[in-house]
Jmol script that loads the backbone (N, CA, C; Angstrom):
load data "model"
ATOM      1  N   UNK A   1      28.936   3.850 -22.017  1.00  0.00           N
ATOM      2  CA  UNK A   1      27.771   3.328 -21.337  1.00  0.00           C
ATOM      3  C   UNK A   1      26.523   4.124 -21.716  1.00  0.00           C
ATOM      4  N   UNK A   2      26.655   5.402 -21.964  1.00  0.00           N
ATOM      5  CA  UNK A   2      25.552   6.276 -22.325  1.00  0.00           C
ATOM      6  C   UNK A   2      24.865   5.802 -23.602  1.00  0.00           C
ATOM      7  N   UNK A   3      25.586   5.142 -24.499  1.00  0.00           N
ATOM      8  CA  UNK A   3      25.024   4.706 -25.767  1.00  0.00           C
ATOM      9  C   UNK A   3      24.011   3.579 -25.604  1.00  0.00           C
ATOM     10  N   UNK A   4      23.932   2.955 -24.431  1.00  0.00           N
ATOM     11  CA  UNK A   4      23.011   1.850 -24.227  1.00  0.00           C
ATOM     12  C   UNK A   4      21.563   2.321 -24.114  1.00  0.00           C
ATOM     13  N   UNK A   5      21.358   3.610 -23.843  1.00  0.00           N
ATOM     14  CA  UNK A   5      20.012   4.161 -23.740  1.00  0.00           C
ATOM     15  C   UNK A   5      19.797   5.082 -24.925  1.00  0.00           C
ATOM     16  N   UNK A   6      18.679   4.887 -25.621  1.00  0.00           N
ATOM     17  CA  UNK A   6      18.428   5.736 -26.785  1.00  0.00           C
ATOM     18  C   UNK A   6      18.264   7.190 -26.349  1.00  0.00           C
ATOM     19  N   UNK A   7      18.561   8.112 -27.255  1.00  0.00           N
ATOM     20  CA  UNK A   7      18.433   9.538 -26.936  1.00  0.00           C
ATOM     21  C   UNK A   7      16.982   9.885 -26.630  1.00  0.00           C
ATOM     22  N   UNK A   8      16.055   9.245 -27.324  1.00  0.00           N
ATOM     23  CA  UNK A   8      14.638   9.506 -27.091  1.00  0.00           C
ATOM     24  C   UNK A   8      14.255   9.145 -25.648  1.00  0.00           C
ATOM     25  N   UNK A   9      14.686   7.991 -25.206  1.00  0.00           N
ATOM     26  CA  UNK A   9      14.390   7.559 -23.831  1.00  0.00           C
ATOM     27  C   UNK A   9      15.153   8.429 -22.832  1.00  0.00           C
ATOM     28  N   UNK A  10      16.374   8.740 -23.130  1.00  0.00           N
ATOM     29  CA  UNK A  10      17.198   9.556 -22.237  1.00  0.00           C
ATOM     30  C   UNK A  10      16.597  10.947 -22.025  1.00  0.00           C
ATOM     31  N   UNK A  11      15.901  11.468 -23.040  1.00  0.00           N
ATOM     32  CA  UNK A  11      15.323  12.814 -22.963  1.00  0.00           C
ATOM     33  C   UNK A  11      13.874  12.839 -22.465  1.00  0.00           C
ATOM     34  N   UNK A  12      13.314  11.686 -22.157  1.00  0.00           N
ATOM     35  CA  UNK A  12      11.924  11.638 -21.695  1.00  0.00           C
ATOM     36  C   UNK A  12      11.787  12.284 -20.319  1.00  0.00           C
ATOM     37  N   UNK A  13      10.722  13.046 -20.155  1.00  0.00           N
ATOM     38  CA  UNK A  13      10.415  13.635 -18.858  1.00  0.00           C
ATOM     39  C   UNK A  13       9.777  12.563 -17.973  1.00  0.00           C
ATOM     40  N   UNK A  14      10.001  12.649 -16.665  1.00  0.00           N
ATOM     41  CA  UNK A  14       9.347  11.669 -15.789  1.00  0.00           C
ATOM     42  C   UNK A  14       7.824  11.840 -15.831  1.00  0.00           C
ATOM     43  N   UNK A  15       7.120  10.766 -15.590  1.00  0.00           N
ATOM     44  CA  UNK A  15       5.657  10.833 -15.590  1.00  0.00           C
ATOM     45  C   UNK A  15       5.174  11.639 -14.389  1.00  0.00           C
ATOM     46  N   UNK A  16       3.921  12.050 -14.438  1.00  0.00           N
ATOM     47  CA  UNK A  16       3.348  12.797 -13.329  1.00  0.00           C
ATOM     48  C   UNK A  16       3.345  11.992 -12.044  1.00  0.00           C
ATOM     49  N   UNK A  17       3.063  10.702 -12.151  1.00  0.00           N
ATOM     50  CA  UNK A  17       3.039   9.869 -10.942  1.00  0.00           C
ATOM     51  C   UNK A  17       4.440   9.720 -10.369  1.00  0.00           C
ATOM     52  N   UNK A  18       5.449   9.648 -11.228  1.00  0.00           N
ATOM     53  CA  UNK A  18       6.833   9.562 -10.751  1.00  0.00           C
ATOM     54  C   UNK A  18       7.209  10.851 -10.036  1.00  0.00           C
ATOM     55  N   UNK A  19       6.800  11.986 -10.578  1.00  0.00           N
ATOM     56  CA  UNK A  19       7.074  13.270  -9.922  1.00  0.00           C
ATOM     57  C   UNK A  19       6.404  13.315  -8.553  1.00  0.00           C
ATOM     58  N   UNK A  20       5.169  12.777  -8.459  1.00  0.00           N
ATOM     59  CA  UNK A  20       4.469  12.724  -7.172  1.00  0.00           C
ATOM     60  C   UNK A  20       5.232  11.854  -6.187  1.00  0.00           C
ATOM     61  N   UNK A  21       5.659  10.665  -6.615  1.00  0.00           N
ATOM     62  CA  UNK A  21       6.412   9.775  -5.726  1.00  0.00           C
ATOM     63  C   UNK A  21       7.675  10.459  -5.229  1.00  0.00           C
ATOM     64  N   UNK A  22       8.367  11.146  -6.132  1.00  0.00           N
ATOM     65  CA  UNK A  22       9.593  11.845  -5.738  1.00  0.00           C
ATOM     66  C   UNK A  22       9.289  12.969  -4.750  1.00  0.00           C
ATOM     67  N   UNK A  23       8.154  13.631  -4.924  1.00  0.00           N
ATOM     68  CA  UNK A  23       7.763  14.720  -4.033  1.00  0.00           C
ATOM     69  C   UNK A  23       7.510  14.212  -2.615  1.00  0.00           C
ATOM     70  N   UNK A  24       6.701  13.167  -2.482  1.00  0.00           N
ATOM     71  CA  UNK A  24       6.371  12.672  -1.147  1.00  0.00           C
ATOM     72  C   UNK A  24       7.543  11.955  -0.495  1.00  0.00           C
ATOM     73  N   UNK A  25       8.496  11.505  -1.301  1.00  0.00           N
ATOM     74  CA  UNK A  25       9.667  10.829  -0.759  1.00  0.00           C
ATOM     75  C   UNK A  25      10.424  11.721   0.206  1.00  0.00           C
ATOM     76  N   UNK A  26      10.471  13.010  -0.069  1.00  0.00           N
ATOM     77  CA  UNK A  26      11.210  13.934   0.778  1.00  0.00           C
ATOM     78  C   UNK A  26      10.389  14.564   1.885  1.00  0.00           C
ATOM     79  N   UNK A  27       9.121  14.184   2.027  1.00  0.00           N
ATOM     80  CA  UNK A  27       8.253  14.801   3.032  1.00  0.00           C
ATOM     81  C   UNK A  27       8.283  14.009   4.332  1.00  0.00           C
ATOM     82  N   UNK A  28       8.406  14.737   5.430  1.00  0.00           N
ATOM     83  CA  UNK A  28       8.433  14.103   6.747  1.00  0.00           C
ATOM     84  C   UNK A  28       7.009  13.704   7.132  1.00  0.00           C
ATOM     85  N   UNK A  29       6.889  12.592   7.815  1.00  0.00           N
ATOM     86  CA  UNK A  29       5.611  12.096   8.341  1.00  0.00           C
ATOM     87  C   UNK A  29       4.578  11.802   7.262  1.00  0.00           C
ATOM     88  N   UNK A  30       5.020  11.479   6.046  1.00  0.00           N
ATOM     89  CA  UNK A  30       4.106  11.103   4.973  1.00  0.00           C
ATOM     90  C   UNK A  30       4.401   9.657   4.602  1.00  0.00           C
ATOM     91  N   UNK A  31       3.371   8.850   4.591  1.00  0.00           N
ATOM     92  CA  UNK A  31       3.509   7.456   4.180  1.00  0.00           C
ATOM     93  C   UNK A  31       2.888   7.331   2.801  1.00  0.00           C
ATOM     94  N   UNK A  32       3.701   7.061   1.813  1.00  0.00           N
ATOM     95  CA  UNK A  32       3.197   6.925   0.453  1.00  0.00           C
ATOM     96  C   UNK A  32       2.808   5.481   0.202  1.00  0.00           C
ATOM     97  N   UNK A  33       1.569   5.275  -0.161  1.00  0.00           N
ATOM     98  CA  UNK A  33       1.100   3.946  -0.536  1.00  0.00           C
ATOM     99  C   UNK A  33       0.840   3.894  -2.034  1.00  0.00           C
ATOM    100  N   UNK A  34       1.431   4.813  -2.764  1.00  0.00           N
ATOM    101  CA  UNK A  34       1.181   4.952  -4.187  1.00  0.00           C
ATOM    102  C   UNK A  34       1.501   3.729  -5.001  1.00  0.00           C
ATOM    103  N   UNK A  35       2.531   3.010  -4.678  1.00  0.00           N
ATOM    104  CA  UNK A  35       2.869   1.812  -5.433  1.00  0.00           C
ATOM    105  C   UNK A  35       2.423   0.562  -4.691  1.00  0.00           C
ATOM    106  N   UNK A  36       1.584   0.760  -3.693  1.00  0.00           N
ATOM    107  CA  UNK A  36       1.066  -0.377  -2.956  1.00  0.00           C
ATOM    108  C   UNK A  36       2.018  -0.934  -1.929  1.00  0.00           C
ATOM    109  N   UNK A  37       3.091  -0.264  -1.665  1.00  0.00           N
ATOM    110  CA  UNK A  37       4.083  -0.728  -0.725  1.00  0.00           C
ATOM    111  C   UNK A  37       4.491   0.392   0.204  1.00  0.00           C
ATOM    112  N   UNK A  38       4.331   0.213   1.507  1.00  0.00           N
ATOM    113  CA  UNK A  38       4.793   1.263   2.424  1.00  0.00           C
ATOM    114  C   UNK A  38       6.316   1.301   2.452  1.00  0.00           C
ATOM    115  N   UNK A  39       6.861   2.390   2.952  1.00  0.00           N
ATOM    116  CA  UNK A  39       8.322   2.520   3.014  1.00  0.00           C
ATOM    117  C   UNK A  39       8.854   2.202   4.408  1.00  0.00           C
ATOM    118  N   UNK A  40       8.173   1.306   5.113  1.00  0.00           N
ATOM    119  CA  UNK A  40       8.624   0.867   6.431  1.00  0.00           C
ATOM    120  C   UNK A  40       8.326  -0.622   6.564  1.00  0.00           C
ATOM    121  N   UNK A  41       8.996  -1.257   7.510  1.00  0.00           N
ATOM    122  CA  UNK A  41       8.799  -2.682   7.732  1.00  0.00           C
ATOM    123  C   UNK A  41       7.454  -2.905   8.427  1.00  0.00           C
ATOM    124  N   UNK A  42       6.708  -3.870   7.954  1.00  0.00           N
ATOM    125  CA  UNK A  42       5.433  -4.201   8.576  1.00  0.00           C
ATOM    126  C   UNK A  42       5.680  -4.687   9.998  1.00  0.00           C
ATOM    127  N   UNK A  43       4.940  -4.164  10.992  1.00  0.00           N
ATOM    128  CA  UNK A  43       5.139  -4.590  12.376  1.00  0.00           C
ATOM    129  C   UNK A  43       4.961  -6.109  12.541  1.00  0.00           C
ATOM    130  N   UNK A  44       5.723  -6.680  13.449  1.00  0.00           N
ATOM    131  CA  UNK A  44       5.742  -8.126  13.632  1.00  0.00           C
ATOM    132  C   UNK A  44       4.361  -8.725  13.895  1.00  0.00           C
ATOM    133  N   UNK A  45       3.500  -8.155  14.744  1.00  0.00           N
ATOM    134  CA  UNK A  45       2.196  -8.794  14.964  1.00  0.00           C
ATOM    135  C   UNK A  45       1.380  -8.954  13.674  1.00  0.00           C
ATOM    136  N   UNK A  46       1.524  -8.030  12.749  1.00  0.00           N
ATOM    137  CA  UNK A  46       0.804  -8.131  11.477  1.00  0.00           C
ATOM    138  C   UNK A  46       1.426  -9.225  10.616  1.00  0.00           C
ATOM    139  N   UNK A  47       2.749  -9.281  10.572  1.00  0.00           N
ATOM    140  CA  UNK A  47       3.420 -10.335   9.804  1.00  0.00           C
ATOM    141  C   UNK A  47       3.091 -11.701  10.384  1.00  0.00           C
ATOM    142  N   UNK A  48       3.075 -11.783  11.706  1.00  0.00           N
ATOM    143  CA  UNK A  48       2.769 -13.051  12.369  1.00  0.00           C
ATOM    144  C   UNK A  48       1.349 -13.515  12.032  1.00  0.00           C
ATOM    145  N   UNK A  49       0.397 -12.581  12.038  1.00  0.00           N
ATOM    146  CA  UNK A  49      -0.985 -12.927  11.685  1.00  0.00           C
ATOM    147  C   UNK A  49      -1.063 -13.395  10.234  1.00  0.00           C
ATOM    148  N   UNK A  50      -0.284 -12.764   9.357  1.00  0.00           N
ATOM    149  CA  UNK A  50      -0.251 -13.187   7.952  1.00  0.00           C
ATOM    150  C   UNK A  50       0.306 -14.598   7.800  1.00  0.00           C
ATOM    151  N   UNK A  51       1.377 -14.875   8.520  1.00  0.00           N
ATOM    152  CA  UNK A  51       1.981 -16.210   8.478  1.00  0.00           C
ATOM    153  C   UNK A  51       0.984 -17.247   8.977  1.00  0.00           C
ATOM    154  N   UNK A  52       0.315 -16.926  10.086  1.00  0.00           N
ATOM    155  CA  UNK A  52      -0.667 -17.857  10.663  1.00  0.00           C
ATOM    156  C   UNK A  52      -1.797 -18.127   9.675  1.00  0.00           C
ATOM    157  N   UNK A  53      -2.294 -17.066   9.016  1.00  0.00           N
ATOM    158  CA  UNK A  53      -3.398 -17.263   8.070  1.00  0.00           C
ATOM    159  C   UNK A  53      -2.954 -18.124   6.888  1.00  0.00           C
ATOM    160  N   UNK A  54      -1.709 -17.969   6.440  1.00  0.00           N
ATOM    161  CA  UNK A  54      -1.202 -18.822   5.361  1.00  0.00           C
ATOM    162  C   UNK A  54      -1.129 -20.273   5.816  1.00  0.00           C
ATOM    163  N   UNK A  55      -0.667 -20.477   7.072  1.00  0.00           N
ATOM    164  CA  UNK A  55      -0.585 -21.836   7.601  1.00  0.00           C
ATOM    165  C   UNK A  55      -1.963 -22.476   7.725  1.00  0.00           C
ATOM    166  N   UNK A  56      -3.004 -21.664   7.904  1.00  0.00           N
ATOM    167  CA  UNK A  56      -4.369 -22.162   8.018  1.00  0.00           C
ATOM    168  C   UNK A  56      -5.027 -22.377   6.658  1.00  0.00           C
ATOM    169  N   UNK A  57      -4.307 -22.035   5.583  1.00  0.00           N
ATOM    170  CA  UNK A  57      -4.812 -22.281   4.239  1.00  0.00           C
ATOM    171  C   UNK A  57      -5.563 -21.116   3.612  1.00  0.00           C
ATOM    172  N   UNK A  58      -5.528 -19.953   4.245  1.00  0.00           N
ATOM    173  CA  UNK A  58      -6.191 -18.785   3.668  1.00  0.00           C
ATOM    174  C   UNK A  58      -5.265 -18.160   2.624  1.00  0.00           C
ATOM    175  N   UNK A  59      -5.351 -18.677   1.406  1.00  0.00           N
ATOM    176  CA  UNK A  59      -4.400 -18.265   0.369  1.00  0.00           C
ATOM    177  C   UNK A  59      -5.070 -17.695  -0.872  1.00  0.00           C
ATOM    178  N   UNK A  60      -6.381 -17.459  -0.818  1.00  0.00           N
ATOM    179  CA  UNK A  60      -7.052 -16.913  -1.999  1.00  0.00           C
ATOM    180  C   UNK A  60      -7.502 -15.482  -1.737  1.00  0.00           C
ATOM    181  N   UNK A  61      -7.832 -14.778  -2.804  1.00  0.00           N
ATOM    182  CA  UNK A  61      -8.313 -13.408  -2.697  1.00  0.00           C
ATOM    183  C   UNK A  61      -9.721 -13.399  -2.118  1.00  0.00           C
ATOM    184  N   UNK A  62     -10.043 -12.322  -1.427  1.00  0.00           N
ATOM    185  CA  UNK A  62     -11.420 -12.128  -0.972  1.00  0.00           C
ATOM    186  C   UNK A  62     -12.204 -11.478  -2.100  1.00  0.00           C
ATOM    187  N   UNK A  63     -13.482 -11.250  -1.863  1.00  0.00           N
ATOM    188  CA  UNK A  63     -14.258 -10.497  -2.839  1.00  0.00           C
ATOM    189  C   UNK A  63     -13.740  -9.061  -2.844  1.00  0.00           C
ATOM    190  N   UNK A  64     -14.137  -8.289  -3.838  1.00  0.00           N
ATOM    191  CA  UNK A  64     -13.704  -6.889  -3.905  1.00  0.00           C
ATOM    192  C   UNK A  64     -14.166  -6.086  -2.693  1.00  0.00           C
ATOM    193  N   UNK A  65     -15.255  -6.509  -2.082  1.00  0.00           N
ATOM    194  CA  UNK A  65     -15.762  -5.826  -0.890  1.00  0.00           C
ATOM    195  C   UNK A  65     -14.896  -6.109   0.335  1.00  0.00           C
ATOM    196  N   UNK A  66     -14.123  -7.168   0.310  1.00  0.00           N
ATOM    197  CA  UNK A  66     -13.340  -7.554   1.479  1.00  0.00           C
ATOM    198  C   UNK A  66     -14.113  -8.535   2.342  1.00  0.00           C
ATOM    199  N   UNK A  67     -13.528  -8.891   3.478  1.00  0.00           N
ATOM    200  CA  UNK A  67     -14.149  -9.851   4.386  1.00  0.00           C
ATOM    201  C   UNK A  67     -15.277  -9.187   5.168  1.00  0.00           C
ATOM    202  N   UNK A  68     -16.416  -9.862   5.233  1.00  0.00           N
ATOM    203  CA  UNK A  68     -17.570  -9.297   5.912  1.00  0.00           C
ATOM    204  C   UNK A  68     -17.257  -8.990   7.383  1.00  0.00           C
ATOM    205  N   UNK A  69     -16.636  -9.933   8.088  1.00  0.00           N
ATOM    206  CA  UNK A  69     -16.344  -9.715   9.509  1.00  0.00           C
ATOM    207  C   UNK A  69     -15.408  -8.520   9.719  1.00  0.00           C
ATOM    208  N   UNK A  70     -14.467  -8.334   8.819  1.00  0.00           N
ATOM    209  CA  UNK A  70     -13.562  -7.191   8.919  1.00  0.00           C
ATOM    210  C   UNK A  70     -14.317  -5.893   8.650  1.00  0.00           C
ATOM    211  N   UNK A  71     -15.164  -5.882   7.620  1.00  0.00           N
ATOM    212  CA  UNK A  71     -15.956  -4.686   7.330  1.00  0.00           C
ATOM    213  C   UNK A  71     -16.871  -4.341   8.497  1.00  0.00           C
ATOM    214  N   UNK A  72     -17.473  -5.353   9.093  1.00  0.00           N
ATOM    215  CA  UNK A  72     -18.354  -5.144  10.231  1.00  0.00           C
ATOM    216  C   UNK A  72     -17.570  -4.561  11.413  1.00  0.00           C
ATOM    217  N   UNK A  73     -16.396  -5.115  11.677  1.00  0.00           N
ATOM    218  CA  UNK A  73     -15.561  -4.610  12.768  1.00  0.00           C
ATOM    219  C   UNK A  73     -15.125  -3.174  12.539  1.00  0.00           C
ATOM    220  N   UNK A  74     -14.734  -2.871  11.303  1.00  0.00           N
ATOM    221  CA  UNK A  74     -14.332  -1.496  10.979  1.00  0.00           C
ATOM    222  C   UNK A  74     -15.504  -0.541  11.108  1.00  0.00           C
ATOM    223  N   UNK A  75     -16.678  -0.989  10.671  1.00  0.00           N
ATOM    224  CA  UNK A  75     -17.876  -0.168  10.771  1.00  0.00           C
ATOM    225  C   UNK A  75     -18.196   0.145  12.233  1.00  0.00           C
ATOM    226  N   UNK A  76     -18.125  -0.847  13.076  1.00  0.00           N
ATOM    227  CA  UNK A  76     -18.389  -0.646  14.511  1.00  0.00           C
ATOM    228  C   UNK A  76     -17.363   0.289  15.134  1.00  0.00           C
ATOM    229  N   UNK A  77     -16.109   0.098  14.769  1.00  0.00           N
ATOM    230  CA  UNK A  77     -15.053   0.967  15.297  1.00  0.00           C
ATOM    231  C   UNK A  77     -15.297   2.420  14.899  1.00  0.00           C
ATOM    232  N   UNK A  78     -15.585   2.665  13.629  1.00  0.00           N
ATOM    233  CA  UNK A  78     -15.801   4.028  13.141  1.00  0.00           C
ATOM    234  C   UNK A  78     -17.034   4.662  13.781  1.00  0.00           C
ATOM    235  N   UNK A  79     -18.056   3.844  14.010  1.00  0.00           N
ATOM    236  CA  UNK A  79     -19.247   4.385  14.660  1.00  0.00           C
ATOM    237  C   UNK A  79     -18.963   4.729  16.119  1.00  0.00           C
ATOM    238  N   UNK A  80     -18.301   3.830  16.836  1.00  0.00           N
ATOM    239  CA  UNK A  80     -18.000   4.077  18.252  1.00  0.00           C
ATOM    240  C   UNK A  80     -17.001   5.206  18.439  1.00  0.00           C
ATOM    241  N   UNK A  81     -15.996   5.247  17.601  1.00  0.00           N
ATOM    242  CA  UNK A  81     -14.904   6.226  17.755  1.00  0.00           C
ATOM    243  C   UNK A  81     -15.278   7.611  17.233  1.00  0.00           C
ATOM    244  N   UNK A  82     -15.957   7.642  16.083  1.00  0.00           N
ATOM    245  CA  UNK A  82     -16.195   8.929  15.411  1.00  0.00           C
ATOM    246  C   UNK A  82     -17.663   9.232  15.160  1.00  0.00           C
ATOM    247  N   UNK A  83     -18.550   8.333  15.551  1.00  0.00           N
ATOM    248  CA  UNK A  83     -19.969   8.556  15.337  1.00  0.00           C
ATOM    249  C   UNK A  83     -20.402   8.424  13.889  1.00  0.00           C
ATOM    250  N   UNK A  84     -19.601   7.741  13.074  1.00  0.00           N
ATOM    251  CA  UNK A  84     -19.900   7.570  11.650  1.00  0.00           C
ATOM    252  C   UNK A  84     -20.745   6.338  11.429  1.00  0.00           C
ATOM    253  N   UNK A  85     -21.643   6.410  10.482  1.00  0.00           N
ATOM    254  CA  UNK A  85     -22.459   5.243  10.123  1.00  0.00           C
ATOM    255  C   UNK A  85     -22.255   4.935   8.660  1.00  0.00           C
TER     256      UNK A  85
END
end "model"
wireframe off; spacefill off
backbone 0.3
color backbone group
């Protein structure tokens, strides 16, 4: 079975990002979003909201800035909670 992988590939060192992923994998209370996927199940209210938005036809990407109403809400929250503008 070992012959199926070339010696060059077999001897390759892991990439720096792979080493980082492996490092945070063993850390308690760390959520790695490095590959764009959390290592826990998305809570049901969030999944339910996603399902509802799909049923309403919201199936395209937003602008790179994101949704204006969401940005506005986050801005208000950060200002009220932490005094940030």
